[in-house]
N, CA, C, O and CB atoms as a CASP TS submission, in Angstrom:
PFRMAT TS
TARGET T0000
AUTHOR 0000-0000-0000
METHOD Language model
MODEL 1
PARENT N/A
ATOM      1  N   MET     1     -13.805  15.792  -6.755  1.00  0.00           N
ATOM      2  CA  MET     1     -12.789  14.785  -7.023  1.00  0.00           C
ATOM      3  C   MET     1     -13.064  13.560  -6.158  1.00  0.00           C
ATOM      4  O   MET     1     -13.457  13.690  -4.999  1.00  0.00           O
ATOM      5  CB  MET     1     -11.366  15.345  -6.756  1.00  0.00           C
ATOM      6  N   PRO     2     -12.858  12.370  -6.720  1.00  0.00           N
ATOM      7  CA  PRO     2     -13.095  11.160  -5.931  1.00  0.00           C
ATOM      8  C   PRO     2     -12.069  10.976  -4.808  1.00  0.00           C
ATOM      9  O   PRO     2     -10.926  11.423  -4.903  1.00  0.00           O
ATOM     10  CB  PRO     2     -13.077   9.945  -6.839  1.00  0.00           C
ATOM     11  N   ARG     3     -12.507  10.317  -3.767  1.00  0.00           N
ATOM     12  CA  ARG     3     -11.641  10.020  -2.622  1.00  0.00           C
ATOM     13  C   ARG     3     -11.196   8.569  -2.713  1.00  0.00           C
ATOM     14  O   ARG     3     -11.995   7.677  -3.000  1.00  0.00           O
ATOM     15  CB  ARG     3     -12.374  10.292  -1.267  1.00  0.00           C
ATOM     16  N   TYR     4      -9.911   8.345  -2.466  1.00  0.00           N
ATOM     17  CA  TYR     4      -9.326   6.999  -2.465  1.00  0.00           C
ATOM     18  C   TYR     4      -8.726   6.747  -1.092  1.00  0.00           C
ATOM     19  O   TYR     4      -8.207   7.662  -0.453  1.00  0.00           O
ATOM     20  CB  TYR     4      -8.241   6.838  -3.590  1.00  0.00           C
ATOM     21  N   TYR     5      -8.803   5.491  -0.642  1.00  0.00           N
ATOM     22  CA  TYR     5      -8.242   5.099   0.645  1.00  0.00           C
ATOM     23  C   TYR     5      -7.057   4.168   0.408  1.00  0.00           C
ATOM     24  O   TYR     5      -7.113   3.276  -0.439  1.00  0.00           O
ATOM     25  CB  TYR     5      -9.317   4.414   1.538  1.00  0.00           C
ATOM     26  N   PHE     6      -5.984   4.388   1.168  1.00  0.00           N
ATOM     27  CA  PHE     6      -4.755   3.607   1.062  1.00  0.00           C
ATOM     28  C   PHE     6      -4.548   2.907   2.401  1.00  0.00           C
ATOM     29  O   PHE     6      -4.350   3.556   3.428  1.00  0.00           O
ATOM     30  CB  PHE     6      -3.517   4.514   0.684  1.00  0.00           C
ATOM     31  N   ASN     7      -4.594   1.580   2.380  1.00  0.00           N
ATOM     32  CA  ASN     7      -4.524   0.787   3.610  1.00  0.00           C
ATOM     33  C   ASN     7      -3.323  -0.157   3.563  1.00  0.00           C
ATOM     34  O   ASN     7      -3.171  -0.938   2.624  1.00  0.00           O
ATOM     35  CB  ASN     7      -5.830  -0.016   3.817  1.00  0.00           C
ATOM     36  N   VAL     8      -2.480  -0.075   4.581  1.00  0.00           N
ATOM     37  CA  VAL     8      -1.302  -0.936   4.674  1.00  0.00           C
ATOM     38  C   VAL     8      -1.669  -2.172   5.490  1.00  0.00           C
ATOM     39  O   VAL     8      -2.345  -2.071   6.514  1.00  0.00           O
ATOM     40  CB  VAL     8      -0.091  -0.177   5.318  1.00  0.00           C
ATOM     41  N   HIS     9      -1.225  -3.327   5.034  1.00  0.00           N
ATOM     42  CA  HIS     9      -1.496  -4.592   5.722  1.00  0.00           C
ATOM     43  C   HIS     9      -0.186  -5.322   6.008  1.00  0.00           C
ATOM     44  O   HIS     9       0.754  -5.252   5.216  1.00  0.00           O
ATOM     45  CB  HIS     9      -2.439  -5.486   4.878  1.00  0.00           C
ATOM     46  N   ASN    10      -0.128  -6.008   7.118  1.00  0.00           N
ATOM     47  CA  ASN    10       0.911  -6.959   7.508  1.00  0.00           C
ATOM     48  C   ASN    10       2.031  -6.340   8.320  1.00  0.00           C
ATOM     49  O   ASN    10       1.786  -5.962   9.465  1.00  0.00           O
ATOM     50  CB  ASN    10       1.485  -7.598   6.295  1.00  0.00           C
ATOM     51  N   VAL    11       3.253  -6.211   7.799  1.00  0.00           N
ATOM     52  CA  VAL    11       4.423  -5.872   8.613  1.00  0.00           C
ATOM     53  C   VAL    11       4.160  -4.685   9.531  1.00  0.00           C
ATOM     54  O   VAL    11       4.351  -4.792  10.743  1.00  0.00           O
ATOM     55  CB  VAL    11       5.612  -5.569   7.717  1.00  0.00           C
ATOM     56  N   SER    12       3.735  -3.585   8.992  1.00  0.00           N
ATOM     57  CA  SER    12       3.423  -2.428   9.828  1.00  0.00           C
ATOM     58  C   SER    12       1.960  -2.074   9.597  1.00  0.00           C
ATOM     59  O   SER    12       1.628  -1.422   8.608  1.00  0.00           O
ATOM     60  CB  SER    12       4.365  -1.207   9.505  1.00  0.00           C
ATOM     61  N   PRO    13       1.088  -2.497  10.498  1.00  0.00           N
ATOM     62  CA  PRO    13      -0.348  -2.274  10.286  1.00  0.00           C
ATOM     63  C   PRO    13      -0.664  -0.801  10.096  1.00  0.00           C
ATOM     64  O   PRO    13       0.014   0.079  10.625  1.00  0.00           O
ATOM     65  CB  PRO    13      -1.151  -2.823  11.460  1.00  0.00           C
ATOM     66  N   SER    14      -1.685  -0.570   9.347  1.00  0.00           N
ATOM     67  CA  SER    14      -2.113   0.792   9.085  1.00  0.00           C
ATOM     68  C   SER    14      -2.550   1.450  10.384  1.00  0.00           C
ATOM     69  O   SER    14      -3.304   0.866  11.163  1.00  0.00           O
ATOM     70  CB  SER    14      -3.250   0.819   8.052  1.00  0.00           C
ATOM     71  N   ALA    15      -2.076   2.657  10.612  1.00  0.00           N
ATOM     72  CA  ALA    15      -2.482   3.396  11.800  1.00  0.00           C
ATOM     73  C   ALA    15      -3.884   3.961  11.602  1.00  0.00           C
ATOM     74  O   ALA    15      -4.426   4.603  12.501  1.00  0.00           O
ATOM     75  CB  ALA    15      -1.478   4.528  12.113  1.00  0.00           C
ATOM     76  N   GLY    16      -4.449   3.737  10.479  1.00  0.00           N
ATOM     77  CA  GLY    16      -5.763   4.254  10.114  1.00  0.00           C
ATOM     78  C   GLY    16      -5.763   4.454   8.619  1.00  0.00           C
ATOM     79  O   GLY    16      -4.720   4.393   7.968  1.00  0.00           O
ATOM     80  N   ASP    17      -6.909   4.687   8.096  1.00  0.00           N
ATOM     81  CA  ASP    17      -6.999   4.865   6.660  1.00  0.00           C
ATOM     82  C   ASP    17      -6.427   6.209   6.247  1.00  0.00           C
ATOM     83  O   ASP    17      -6.740   7.243   6.838  1.00  0.00           O
ATOM     84  CB  ASP    17      -8.441   4.740   6.197  1.00  0.00           C
ATOM     85  N   LEU    18      -5.595   6.179   5.238  1.00  0.00           N
ATOM     86  CA  LEU    18      -5.117   7.410   4.640  1.00  0.00           C
ATOM     87  C   LEU    18      -6.015   7.673   3.449  1.00  0.00           C
ATOM     88  O   LEU    18      -6.031   6.891   2.499  1.00  0.00           O
ATOM     89  CB  LEU    18      -3.597   7.321   4.226  1.00  0.00           C
ATOM     90  N   ALA    19      -6.755   8.755   3.488  1.00  0.00           N
ATOM     91  CA  ALA    19      -7.657   9.096   2.395  1.00  0.00           C
ATOM     92  C   ALA    19      -7.080  10.284   1.634  1.00  0.00           C
ATOM     93  O   ALA    19      -6.497  11.201   2.213  1.00  0.00           O
ATOM     94  CB  ALA    19      -9.087   9.415   2.924  1.00  0.00           C
ATOM     95  N   GLU    20      -7.261  10.236   0.334  1.00  0.00           N
ATOM     96  CA  GLU    20      -6.756  11.319  -0.501  1.00  0.00           C
ATOM     97  C   GLU    20      -7.697  11.521  -1.680  1.00  0.00           C
ATOM     98  O   GLU    20      -8.168  10.560  -2.288  1.00  0.00           O
ATOM     99  CB  GLU    20      -5.314  11.020  -0.991  1.00  0.00           C
ATOM    100  N   GLU    21      -7.959  12.771  -1.989  1.00  0.00           N
ATOM    101  CA  GLU    21      -8.752  13.085  -3.165  1.00  0.00           C
ATOM    102  C   GLU    21      -7.828  13.170  -4.364  1.00  0.00           C
ATOM    103  O   GLU    21      -6.853  13.923  -4.366  1.00  0.00           O
ATOM    104  CB  GLU    21      -9.542  14.406  -2.976  1.00  0.00           C
ATOM    105  N   LEU    22      -8.149  12.385  -5.387  1.00  0.00           N
ATOM    106  CA  LEU    22      -7.330  12.333  -6.601  1.00  0.00           C
ATOM    107  C   LEU    22      -8.256  12.369  -7.815  1.00  0.00           C
ATOM    108  O   LEU    22      -9.432  12.023  -7.709  1.00  0.00           O
ATOM    109  CB  LEU    22      -6.428  11.050  -6.623  1.00  0.00           C
ATOM    110  N   PRO    23      -7.729  12.787  -8.968  1.00  0.00           N
ATOM    111  CA  PRO    23      -8.583  12.947 -10.149  1.00  0.00           C
ATOM    112  C   PRO    23      -9.208  11.658 -10.681  1.00  0.00           C
ATOM    113  O   PRO    23     -10.339  11.680 -11.167  1.00  0.00           O
ATOM    114  CB  PRO    23      -7.793  13.571 -11.231  1.00  0.00           C
ATOM    115  N   ASP    24      -8.478  10.519 -10.597  1.00  0.00           N
ATOM    116  CA  ASP    24      -8.987   9.296 -11.204  1.00  0.00           C
ATOM    117  C   ASP    24      -8.196   8.085 -10.709  1.00  0.00           C
ATOM    118  O   ASP    24      -7.263   8.217  -9.918  1.00  0.00           O
ATOM    119  CB  ASP    24      -8.923   9.389 -12.740  1.00  0.00           C
ATOM    120  N   ASN    25      -8.592   6.891 -11.195  1.00  0.00           N
ATOM    121  CA  ASN    25      -7.925   5.649 -10.782  1.00  0.00           C
ATOM    122  C   ASN    25      -6.451   5.637 -11.154  1.00  0.00           C
ATOM    123  O   ASN    25      -5.633   5.115 -10.397  1.00  0.00           O
ATOM    124  CB  ASN    25      -8.615   4.452 -11.410  1.00  0.00           C
ATOM    125  N   GLU    26      -6.100   6.195 -12.287  1.00  0.00           N
ATOM    126  CA  GLU    26      -4.688   6.226 -12.707  1.00  0.00           C
ATOM    127  C   GLU    26      -3.847   7.024 -11.719  1.00  0.00           C
ATOM    128  O   GLU    26      -2.732   6.621 -11.388  1.00  0.00           O
ATOM    129  CB  GLU    26      -4.553   6.832 -14.121  1.00  0.00           C
ATOM    130  N   ALA    27      -4.364   8.134 -11.252  1.00  0.00           N
ATOM    131  CA  ALA    27      -3.650   8.938 -10.252  1.00  0.00           C
ATOM    132  C   ALA    27      -3.524   8.166  -8.939  1.00  0.00           C
ATOM    133  O   ALA    27      -2.504   8.262  -8.258  1.00  0.00           O
ATOM    134  CB  ALA    27      -4.378  10.286 -10.013  1.00  0.00           C
ATOM    135  N   ALA    28      -4.552   7.403  -8.584  1.00  0.00           N
ATOM    136  CA  ALA    28      -4.492   6.582  -7.365  1.00  0.00           C
ATOM    137  C   ALA    28      -3.439   5.491  -7.508  1.00  0.00           C
ATOM    138  O   ALA    28      -2.730   5.190  -6.547  1.00  0.00           O
ATOM    139  CB  ALA    28      -5.871   5.952  -7.062  1.00  0.00           C
ATOM    140  N   TRP    29      -3.324   4.892  -8.698  1.00  0.00           N
ATOM    141  CA  TRP    29      -2.302   3.871  -8.940  1.00  0.00           C
ATOM    142  C   TRP    29      -0.906   4.476  -8.803  1.00  0.00           C
ATOM    143  O   TRP    29      -0.042   3.890  -8.151  1.00  0.00           O
ATOM    144  CB  TRP    29      -2.481   3.244 -10.342  1.00  0.00           C
ATOM    145  N   ARG    30      -0.680   5.625  -9.403  1.00  0.00           N
ATOM    146  CA  ARG    30       0.635   6.279  -9.294  1.00  0.00           C
ATOM    147  C   ARG    30       0.968   6.585  -7.840  1.00  0.00           C
ATOM    148  O   ARG    30       2.095   6.361  -7.400  1.00  0.00           O
ATOM    149  CB  ARG    30       0.668   7.580 -10.126  1.00  0.00           C
ATOM    150  N   ARG    31       0.002   7.090  -7.097  1.00  0.00           N
ATOM    151  CA  ARG    31       0.217   7.404  -5.674  1.00  0.00           C
ATOM    152  C   ARG    31       0.547   6.130  -4.903  1.00  0.00           C
ATOM    153  O   ARG    31       1.420   6.142  -4.036  1.00  0.00           O
ATOM    154  CB  ARG    31      -1.038   8.096  -5.063  1.00  0.00           C
ATOM    155  N   ALA    32      -0.138   5.037  -5.206  1.00  0.00           N
ATOM    156  CA  ALA    32       0.101   3.761  -4.513  1.00  0.00           C
ATOM    157  C   ALA    32       1.504   3.239  -4.780  1.00  0.00           C
ATOM    158  O   ALA    32       2.176   2.787  -3.853  1.00  0.00           O
ATOM    159  CB  ALA    32      -0.931   2.713  -4.945  1.00  0.00           C
ATOM    160  N   THR    33       1.963   3.290  -6.032  1.00  0.00           N
ATOM    161  CA  THR    33       3.292   2.760  -6.339  1.00  0.00           C
ATOM    162  C   THR    33       4.386   3.608  -5.709  1.00  0.00           C
ATOM    163  O   THR    33       5.386   3.070  -5.233  1.00  0.00           O
ATOM    164  CB  THR    33       3.499   2.684  -7.849  1.00  0.00           C
ATOM    165  N   VAL    34       4.216   4.905  -5.700  1.00  0.00           N
ATOM    166  CA  VAL    34       5.199   5.783  -5.054  1.00  0.00           C
ATOM    167  C   VAL    34       5.211   5.530  -3.546  1.00  0.00           C
ATOM    168  O   VAL    34       6.277   5.449  -2.935  1.00  0.00           O
ATOM    169  CB  VAL    34       4.884   7.276  -5.351  1.00  0.00           C
ATOM    170  N   SER    35       4.030   5.407  -2.953  1.00  0.00           N
ATOM    171  CA  SER    35       3.943   5.157  -1.505  1.00  0.00           C
ATOM    172  C   SER    35       4.544   3.816  -1.121  1.00  0.00           C
ATOM    173  O   SER    35       5.237   3.716  -0.108  1.00  0.00           O
ATOM    174  CB  SER    35       2.493   5.213  -1.047  1.00  0.00           C
ATOM    175  N   ALA    36       4.288   2.778  -1.921  1.00  0.00           N
ATOM    176  CA  ALA    36       4.836   1.449  -1.626  1.00  0.00           C
ATOM    177  C   ALA    36       6.354   1.485  -1.669  1.00  0.00           C
ATOM    178  O   ALA    36       7.012   0.958  -0.772  1.00  0.00           O
ATOM    179  CB  ALA    36       4.299   0.401  -2.622  1.00  0.00           C
ATOM    180  N   GLY    37       6.910   2.094  -2.688  1.00  0.00           N
ATOM    181  CA  GLY    37       8.366   2.194  -2.794  1.00  0.00           C
ATOM    182  C   GLY    37       8.964   2.963  -1.637  1.00  0.00           C
ATOM    183  O   GLY    37       9.971   2.542  -1.066  1.00  0.00           O
ATOM    184  N   ALA    38       8.365   4.079  -1.283  1.00  0.00           N
ATOM    185  CA  ALA    38       8.872   4.900  -0.179  1.00  0.00           C
ATOM    186  C   ALA    38       8.790   4.148   1.148  1.00  0.00           C
ATOM    187  O   ALA    38       9.704   4.234   1.968  1.00  0.00           O
ATOM    188  CB  ALA    38       8.084   6.218  -0.087  1.00  0.00           C
ATOM    189  N   ALA    39       7.704   3.416   1.360  1.00  0.00           N
ATOM    190  CA  ALA    39       7.542   2.674   2.613  1.00  0.00           C
ATOM    191  C   ALA    39       8.622   1.619   2.778  1.00  0.00           C
ATOM    192  O   ALA    39       9.147   1.443   3.878  1.00  0.00           O
ATOM    193  CB  ALA    39       6.168   2.020   2.669  1.00  0.00           C
ATOM    194  N   LEU    40       8.961   0.918   1.714  1.00  0.00           N
ATOM    195  CA  LEU    40       9.975  -0.126   1.814  1.00  0.00           C
ATOM    196  C   LEU    40      11.377   0.449   1.944  1.00  0.00           C
ATOM    197  O   LEU    40      12.214  -0.128   2.639  1.00  0.00           O
ATOM    198  CB  LEU    40       9.906  -1.035   0.608  1.00  0.00           C
ATOM    199  N   PHE    41      11.649   1.568   1.294  1.00  0.00           N
ATOM    200  CA  PHE    41      12.980   2.154   1.401  1.00  0.00           C
ATOM    201  C   PHE    41      13.239   2.776   2.767  1.00  0.00           C
ATOM    202  O   PHE    41      14.383   2.798   3.224  1.00  0.00           O
ATOM    203  CB  PHE    41      13.168   3.193   0.328  1.00  0.00           C
ATOM    204  N   LYS    42      12.210   3.278   3.423  1.00  0.00           N
ATOM    205  CA  LYS    42      12.400   3.863   4.750  1.00  0.00           C
ATOM    206  C   LYS    42      12.143   2.860   5.860  1.00  0.00           C
ATOM    207  O   LYS    42      12.064   3.232   7.030  1.00  0.00           O
ATOM    208  CB  LYS    42      11.495   5.059   4.928  1.00  0.00           C
ATOM    209  N   ASP    43      12.015   1.612   5.504  1.00  0.00           N
ATOM    210  CA  ASP    43      11.635   0.537   6.400  1.00  0.00           C
ATOM    211  C   ASP    43      12.625   0.298   7.531  1.00  0.00           C
ATOM    212  O   ASP    43      12.234  -0.251   8.561  1.00  0.00           O
ATOM    213  CB  ASP    43      11.467  -0.711   5.625  1.00  0.00           C
ATOM    214  N   ASP    44      13.874   0.680   7.387  1.00  0.00           N
ATOM    215  CA  ASP    44      14.907   0.507   8.415  1.00  0.00           C
ATOM    216  C   ASP    44      15.134  -0.954   8.810  1.00  0.00           C
ATOM    217  O   ASP    44      15.450  -1.246   9.963  1.00  0.00           O
ATOM    218  CB  ASP    44      14.537   1.300   9.642  1.00  0.00           C
ATOM    219  N   GLY    45      14.972  -1.862   7.858  1.00  0.00           N
ATOM    220  CA  GLY    45      15.286  -3.259   8.113  1.00  0.00           C
ATOM    221  C   GLY    45      14.218  -4.046   8.839  1.00  0.00           C
ATOM    222  O   GLY    45      14.455  -5.203   9.187  1.00  0.00           O
ATOM    223  N   ILE    46      13.052  -3.471   9.083  1.00  0.00           N
ATOM    224  CA  ILE    46      12.012  -4.200   9.801  1.00  0.00           C
ATOM    225  C   ILE    46      11.372  -5.283   8.934  1.00  0.00           C
ATOM    226  O   ILE    46      10.864  -6.272   9.461  1.00  0.00           O
ATOM    227  CB  ILE    46      10.946  -3.235  10.293  1.00  0.00           C
ATOM    228  N   PHE    47      11.391  -5.108   7.619  1.00  0.00           N
ATOM    229  CA  PHE    47      10.835  -6.106   6.702  1.00  0.00           C
ATOM    230  C   PHE    47      11.836  -7.237   6.568  1.00  0.00           C
ATOM    231  O   PHE    47      12.963  -7.016   6.126  1.00  0.00           O
ATOM    232  CB  PHE    47      10.504  -5.484   5.305  1.00  0.00           C
ATOM    233  N   ARG    48      11.445  -8.432   6.939  1.00  0.00           N
ATOM    234  CA  ARG    48      12.348  -9.578   7.025  1.00  0.00           C
ATOM    235  C   ARG    48      11.893 -10.701   6.094  1.00  0.00           C
ATOM    236  O   ARG    48      10.757 -10.692   5.620  1.00  0.00           O
ATOM    237  CB  ARG    48      12.428 -10.089   8.471  1.00  0.00           C
ATOM    238  N   PRO    49      12.786 -11.677   5.827  1.00  0.00           N
ATOM    239  CA  PRO    49      12.377 -12.853   5.060  1.00  0.00           C
ATOM    240  C   PRO    49      11.164 -13.522   5.718  1.00  0.00           C
ATOM    241  O   PRO    49      10.985 -13.470   6.935  1.00  0.00           O
ATOM    242  CB  PRO    49      13.551 -13.859   4.942  1.00  0.00           C
ATOM    243  N   ASP    50      10.353 -14.140   4.889  1.00  0.00           N
ATOM    244  CA  ASP    50       9.129 -14.817   5.322  1.00  0.00           C
ATOM    245  C   ASP    50       8.045 -13.870   5.828  1.00  0.00           C
ATOM    246  O   ASP    50       7.178 -14.268   6.606  1.00  0.00           O
ATOM    247  CB  ASP    50       9.459 -15.801   6.397  1.00  0.00           C
ATOM    248  N   GLN    51       8.097 -12.625   5.388  1.00  0.00           N
ATOM    249  CA  GLN    51       7.045 -11.678   5.722  1.00  0.00           C
ATOM    250  C   GLN    51       6.416 -11.155   4.436  1.00  0.00           C
ATOM    251  O   GLN    51       6.988 -11.260   3.352  1.00  0.00           O
ATOM    252  CB  GLN    51       7.598 -10.511   6.579  1.00  0.00           C
ATOM    253  N   GLU    52       5.237 -10.598   4.588  1.00  0.00           N
ATOM    254  CA  GLU    52       4.544  -9.971   3.474  1.00  0.00           C
ATOM    255  C   GLU    52       4.173  -8.550   3.854  1.00  0.00           C
ATOM    256  O   GLU    52       3.987  -8.234   5.029  1.00  0.00           O
ATOM    257  CB  GLU    52       3.289 -10.777   3.073  1.00  0.00           C
ATOM    258  N   TRP    53       4.070  -7.707   2.853  1.00  0.00           N
ATOM    259  CA  TRP    53       3.652  -6.323   3.017  1.00  0.00           C
ATOM    260  C   TRP    53       2.690  -6.032   1.886  1.00  0.00           C
ATOM    261  O   TRP    53       2.921  -6.449   0.751  1.00  0.00           O
ATOM    262  CB  TRP    53       4.875  -5.327   3.016  1.00  0.00           C
ATOM    263  N   ALA    54       1.621  -5.328   2.178  1.00  0.00           N
ATOM    264  CA  ALA    54       0.644  -5.047   1.132  1.00  0.00           C
ATOM    265  C   ALA    54       0.056  -3.656   1.299  1.00  0.00           C
ATOM    266  O   ALA    54      -0.079  -3.140   2.408  1.00  0.00           O
ATOM    267  CB  ALA    54      -0.468  -6.094   1.143  1.00  0.00           C
ATOM    268  N   LEU    55      -0.290  -3.069   0.165  1.00  0.00           N
ATOM    269  CA  LEU    55      -0.976  -1.784   0.130  1.00  0.00           C
ATOM    270  C   LEU    55      -2.229  -1.975  -0.709  1.00  0.00           C
ATOM    271  O   LEU    55      -2.157  -2.344  -1.881  1.00  0.00           O
ATOM    272  CB  LEU    55      -0.055  -0.640  -0.452  1.00  0.00           C
ATOM    273  N   GLU    56      -3.367  -1.722  -0.100  1.00  0.00           N
ATOM    274  CA  GLU    56      -4.650  -1.854  -0.776  1.00  0.00           C
ATOM    275  C   GLU    56      -5.209  -0.463  -1.037  1.00  0.00           C
ATOM    276  O   GLU    56      -5.202   0.396  -0.155  1.00  0.00           O
ATOM    277  CB  GLU    56      -5.644  -2.705   0.065  1.00  0.00           C
ATOM    278  N   VAL    57      -5.690  -0.252  -2.246  1.00  0.00           N
ATOM    279  CA  VAL    57      -6.325   1.012  -2.612  1.00  0.00           C
ATOM    280  C   VAL    57      -7.801   0.728  -2.844  1.00  0.00           C
ATOM    281  O   VAL    57      -8.162  -0.157  -3.620  1.00  0.00           O
ATOM    282  CB  VAL    57      -5.656   1.656  -3.886  1.00  0.00           C
ATOM    283  N   THR    58      -8.645   1.489  -2.163  1.00  0.00           N
ATOM    284  CA  THR    58     -10.088   1.347  -2.355  1.00  0.00           C
ATOM    285  C   THR    58     -10.679   2.670  -2.804  1.00  0.00           C
ATOM    286  O   THR    58     -10.098   3.734  -2.592  1.00  0.00           O
ATOM    287  CB  THR    58     -10.774   0.863  -1.059  1.00  0.00           C
ATOM    288  N   ASP    59     -11.849   2.584  -3.432  1.00  0.00           N
ATOM    289  CA  ASP    59     -12.526   3.805  -3.857  1.00  0.00           C
ATOM    290  C   ASP    59     -13.380   4.351  -2.705  1.00  0.00           C
ATOM    291  O   ASP    59     -13.307   3.858  -1.579  1.00  0.00           O
ATOM    292  CB  ASP    59     -13.404   3.537  -5.114  1.00  0.00           C
ATOM    293  N   GLU    60     -14.178   5.363  -2.999  1.00  0.00           N
ATOM    294  CA  GLU    60     -15.000   6.002  -1.956  1.00  0.00           C
ATOM    295  C   GLU    60     -15.963   5.031  -1.285  1.00  0.00           C
ATOM    296  O   GLU    60     -16.279   5.179  -0.105  1.00  0.00           O
ATOM    297  CB  GLU    60     -15.786   7.154  -2.549  1.00  0.00           C
ATOM    298  N   ALA    61     -16.425   4.043  -2.033  1.00  0.00           N
ATOM    299  CA  ALA    61     -17.350   3.047  -1.488  1.00  0.00           C
ATOM    300  C   ALA    61     -16.615   1.916  -0.773  1.00  0.00           C
ATOM    301  O   ALA    61     -17.228   0.942  -0.335  1.00  0.00           O
ATOM    302  CB  ALA    61     -18.216   2.473  -2.600  1.00  0.00           C
ATOM    303  N   ARG    62     -15.279   2.060  -0.659  1.00  0.00           N
ATOM    304  CA  ARG    62     -14.397   1.059  -0.037  1.00  0.00           C
ATOM    305  C   ARG    62     -14.297  -0.213  -0.861  1.00  0.00           C
ATOM    306  O   ARG    62     -13.953  -1.271  -0.335  1.00  0.00           O
ATOM    307  CB  ARG    62     -14.892   0.717   1.356  1.00  0.00           C
ATOM    308  N   LYS    63     -14.593  -0.115  -2.141  1.00  0.00           N
ATOM    309  CA  LYS    63     -14.423  -1.243  -3.057  1.00  0.00           C
ATOM    310  C   LYS    63     -12.949  -1.295  -3.473  1.00  0.00           C
ATOM    311  O   LYS    63     -12.424  -0.299  -3.971  1.00  0.00           O
ATOM    312  CB  LYS    63     -15.370  -1.111  -4.318  1.00  0.00           C
ATOM    313  N   PRO    64     -12.262  -2.447  -3.277  1.00  0.00           N
ATOM    314  CA  PRO    64     -10.853  -2.535  -3.670  1.00  0.00           C
ATOM    315  C   PRO    64     -10.684  -2.341  -5.180  1.00  0.00           C
ATOM    316  O   PRO    64     -11.425  -2.904  -5.985  1.00  0.00           O
ATOM    317  CB  PRO    64     -10.265  -3.890  -3.245  1.00  0.00           C
ATOM    318  N   ILE    65      -9.687  -1.530  -5.535  1.00  0.00           N
ATOM    319  CA  ILE    65      -9.391  -1.352  -6.953  1.00  0.00           C
ATOM    320  C   ILE    65      -7.956  -1.757  -7.289  1.00  0.00           C
ATOM    321  O   ILE    65      -7.677  -2.161  -8.418  1.00  0.00           O
ATOM    322  CB  ILE    65      -9.629   0.096  -7.358  1.00  0.00           C
ATOM    323  N   TYR    66      -7.052  -1.654  -6.329  1.00  0.00           N
ATOM    324  CA  TYR    66      -5.658  -2.079  -6.547  1.00  0.00           C
ATOM    325  C   TYR    66      -5.135  -2.741  -5.273  1.00  0.00           C
ATOM    326  O   TYR    66      -5.560  -2.420  -4.163  1.00  0.00           O
ATOM    327  CB  TYR    66      -4.749  -0.860  -6.952  1.00  0.00           C
ATOM    328  N   PHE    67      -4.206  -3.668  -5.463  1.00  0.00           N
ATOM    329  CA  PHE    67      -3.575  -4.334  -4.327  1.00  0.00           C
ATOM    330  C   PHE    67      -2.133  -4.626  -4.703  1.00  0.00           C
ATOM    331  O   PHE    67      -1.876  -5.395  -5.630  1.00  0.00           O
ATOM    332  CB  PHE    67      -4.337  -5.647  -3.931  1.00  0.00           C
ATOM    333  N   ILE    68      -1.202  -4.028  -4.001  1.00  0.00           N
ATOM    334  CA  ILE    68       0.229  -4.271  -4.220  1.00  0.00           C
ATOM    335  C   ILE    68       0.702  -5.143  -3.066  1.00  0.00           C
ATOM    336  O   ILE    68       0.540  -4.784  -1.900  1.00  0.00           O
ATOM    337  CB  ILE    68       1.060  -2.915  -4.308  1.00  0.00           C
ATOM    338  N   GLN    69       1.291  -6.295  -3.398  1.00  0.00           N
ATOM    339  CA  GLN    69       1.756  -7.211  -2.364  1.00  0.00           C
ATOM    340  C   GLN    69       3.207  -7.548  -2.613  1.00  0.00           C
ATOM    341  O   GLN    69       3.606  -7.863  -3.734  1.00  0.00           O
ATOM    342  CB  GLN    69       0.900  -8.492  -2.326  1.00  0.00           C
ATOM    343  N   ILE    70       3.992  -7.478  -1.556  1.00  0.00           N
ATOM    344  CA  ILE    70       5.415  -7.816  -1.631  1.00  0.00           C
ATOM    345  C   ILE    70       5.674  -8.926  -0.618  1.00  0.00           C
ATOM    346  O   ILE    70       5.363  -8.789   0.565  1.00  0.00           O
ATOM    347  CB  ILE    70       6.330  -6.556  -1.352  1.00  0.00           C
ATOM    348  N   THR    71       6.245 -10.020  -1.098  1.00  0.00           N
ATOM    349  CA  THR    71       6.558 -11.166  -0.257  1.00  0.00           C
ATOM    350  C   THR    71       8.063 -11.391  -0.253  1.00  0.00           C
ATOM    351  O   THR    71       8.695 -11.415  -1.309  1.00  0.00           O
ATOM    352  CB  THR    71       5.815 -12.431  -0.746  1.00  0.00           C
ATOM    353  N   ALA    72       8.629 -11.553   0.917  1.00  0.00           N
ATOM    354  CA  ALA    72      10.061 -11.827   1.030  1.00  0.00           C
ATOM    355  C   ALA    72      10.251 -13.276   1.488  1.00  0.00           C
ATOM    356  O   ALA    72       9.530 -13.763   2.358  1.00  0.00           O
ATOM    357  CB  ALA    72      10.748 -10.830   2.025  1.00  0.00           C
ATOM    358  N   TRP    73      11.210 -13.938   0.902  1.00  0.00           N
ATOM    359  CA  TRP    73      11.541 -15.290   1.333  1.00  0.00           C
ATOM    360  C   TRP    73      13.026 -15.497   1.180  1.00  0.00           C
ATOM    361  O   TRP    73      13.692 -14.820   0.398  1.00  0.00           O
ATOM    362  CB  TRP    73      10.755 -16.349   0.530  1.00  0.00           C
ATOM    363  N   GLN    74      13.526 -16.431   1.930  1.00  0.00           N
ATOM    364  CA  GLN    74      14.963 -16.726   1.927  1.00  0.00           C
ATOM    365  C   GLN    74      15.185 -18.087   1.278  1.00  0.00           C
ATOM    366  O   GLN    74      14.605 -19.085   1.707  1.00  0.00           O
ATOM    367  CB  GLN    74      15.550 -16.700   3.377  1.00  0.00           C
ATOM    368  N   ALA    75      16.016 -18.127   0.255  1.00  0.00           N
ATOM    369  CA  ALA    75      16.345 -19.388  -0.391  1.00  0.00           C
ATOM    370  C   ALA    75      17.275 -20.198   0.513  1.00  0.00           C
ATOM    371  O   ALA    75      18.143 -19.644   1.187  1.00  0.00           O
ATOM    372  CB  ALA    75      16.997 -19.143  -1.774  1.00  0.00           C
ATOM    373  N   GLU    76      17.085 -21.476   0.515  1.00  0.00           N
ATOM    374  CA  GLU    76      17.930 -22.316   1.362  1.00  0.00           C
ATOM    375  C   GLU    76      19.013 -22.965   0.552  1.00  0.00           C
ATOM    376  O   GLU    76      19.826 -23.712   1.094  1.00  0.00           O
ATOM    377  CB  GLU    76      17.108 -23.377   2.071  1.00  0.00           C
TER
END
């Protein structure tokens, strides 16, 4: 099974690469969306306006295949 790496960028830097063996790119996408949602819901208010949060998914060769980015801003 191929290995995928999940890397968090910005608000809470990745403590290291999280690698997971998954059947295919579609499974990696599902894992990324679930992880992104869970990370923001358990965030405890640390994510603030004018910040960005991102989750990058790479394949075994570390080639990026997906990138989820969330940007917060405050309207004036």
